[in-house]
C-alpha positions in Angstrom: 115.9 31.0 46.2 113.4 29.1 48.4 109.8 30.3 48.8 106.8 29.5 50.9 106.0 26.4 48.9 109.3 24.8 49.8 109.7 22.6 52.9 110.7 24.6 55.9 113.9 22.6 56.4 115.0 23.5 52.8 114.2 27.1 53.4 116.2 27.3 56.6 119.4 26.1 55.0 120.1 29.1 52.9 119.0 32.7 52.9 120.3 34.4 49.8 118.8 37.8 50.6 120.5 37.8 54.0 123.8 36.8 52.4 123.5 39.7 50.0 122.6 42.1 52.8 125.7 41.1 54.8 127.9 41.4 51.7 126.6 44.9 51.1 126.8 46.2 54.6 130.3 44.8 55.1 131.4 46.6 51.9 130.5 50.1 53.2 131.6 52.2 56.2 129.0 51.1 58.8 128.6 48.9 61.8 126.3 45.9 61.4 125.3 43.4 64.0 122.8 40.6 64.0 119.9 41.7 66.2 116.7 39.6 65.7 115.9 36.0 66.4 116.8 33.9 63.5 115.7 30.3 63.7 117.2 29.7 60.3 120.6 29.4 61.9 119.4 27.1 64.7 118.7 23.4 64.1 117.4 22.9 67.7 114.4 25.3 67.3 111.5 23.6 65.5 108.7 25.5 63.9 106.4 24.5 66.8 108.9 25.9 69.4 109.4 29.1 67.4 105.7 29.7 67.2 105.5 29.7 71.0 107.5 32.9 71.0 105.2 36.0 70.9 104.8 37.4 67.4 106.3 40.8 68.2 109.5 39.2 69.5 109.6 36.7 66.6 109.4 39.6 64.2 112.4 41.5 65.6 114.3 43.0 62.6 117.3 41.0 61.5 120.1 43.5 62.0 121.1 46.8 63.6 123.1 49.0 61.2 124.7 52.2 62.2 126.3 54.9 60.1 125.1 58.5 60.5 121.9 57.1 62.1 120.8 53.8 63.5 118.5 51.5 61.5 116.8 48.3 62.4 117.1 46.3 59.2 114.7 43.6 58.1 115.9 41.5 55.2 113.4 40.3 52.6 113.9 38.2 49.5 111.5 38.1 46.6 111.2 37.2 42.9 108.6 39.4 41.1 106.8 40.8 44.1 107.6 41.6 47.7 105.0 39.8 49.7 104.6 41.6 53.0 102.4 39.9 55.6 99.9 42.0 57.6 100.9 40.3 60.8 104.6 41.3 60.2 103.5 44.9 59.4 101.8 45.1 62.8 105.0 44.1 64.5 107.1 46.6 62.4 104.7 49.3 63.3 105.4 48.6 67.0 109.2 48.4 66.4 108.9 51.9 64.7 108.0 53.3 68.0 111.5 52.6 69.1 113.6 53.0 66.0 113.3 53.5 62.3 113.1 50.3 60.2 114.8 49.8 56.9 113.8 46.9 54.6 116.7 45.4 52.6 114.9 43.8 49.6 116.8 41.4 47.4 115.2 40.3 44.1 116.4 36.9 43.0 115.0 37.5 39.5 117.1 40.6 38.7 119.9 39.9 41.3 119.4 43.5 42.5 118.6 44.9 45.9 117.2 48.0 47.4 116.9 49.5 50.8 113.6 51.1 51.5 112.4 52.8 54.7 109.5 50.7 56.1 107.5 53.9 56.5 107.8 54.5 52.7 106.6 50.9 51.9 103.7 51.2 54.4 102.7 54.5 52.8 102.7 53.2 49.2 100.7 50.2 50.3 97.9 52.4 51.5 98.2 55.0 48.7 98.1 52.5 45.9 95.5 50.4 47.5 97.1 47.0 46.9 94.6 44.1 47.4 95.0 41.8 50.3 95.9 38.2 49.4 96.2 35.0 51.4 98.8 32.3 51.5 97.1 29.0 50.7 99.2 27.1 53.3 98.5 29.1 56.4 95.8 31.7 55.5 98.0 34.6 56.5 97.1 37.9 54.7 99.8 39.7 52.7 100.2 42.6 50.3 101.9 41.8 47.0 104.0 44.8 46.0 105.6 45.0 42.5 109.4 45.4 42.7 109.2 48.5 40.4 107.2 50.2 43.1 109.9 49.7 45.7 112.5 52.1 44.3 112.5 55.2 46.6 113.5 58.2 44.4 115.2 59.9 47.3 119.0 60.0 47.9 120.7 56.7 49.0 120.3 55.9 52.7 124.0 55.0 53.3 127.1 56.9 52.2 129.3 55.2 49.7 126.4 53.4 47.9 124.3 54.1 44.9 121.7 51.7 43.5 122.7 49.8 40.5 
């Protein structure tokens, strides 16, 4: 799975986490539709052009998933840690004013995924006081959250699914 150190053109060719999310949501009784902007599927949008789009719009969650309730779903891939950028969280906080957000997090190390309400992730970030770190390439701040901290002990979000 590609990471921030890889060239952008390499990263845009494959999104394993998104493939896993689609596989999962298509296997259960729900409606899923692509919702957010996704420059990874467009060769005509350069990084420079994409950055001209306001951040809040760029950070539109990836999918709309409907079962008993409606969720905006943001798909994230990771290895040992979920790296959640502060600027993305600011956008998610605004999106939460309209609809709940669910993060579908795929771990390429363990080949497992979990779905976690964004509100739960935001709460544990502040409760556990994770330190802020910075990406060396762009200086953006992020929280590094261990995968083990991302397993919400509550009941599964969607009917017909149990973790692991």
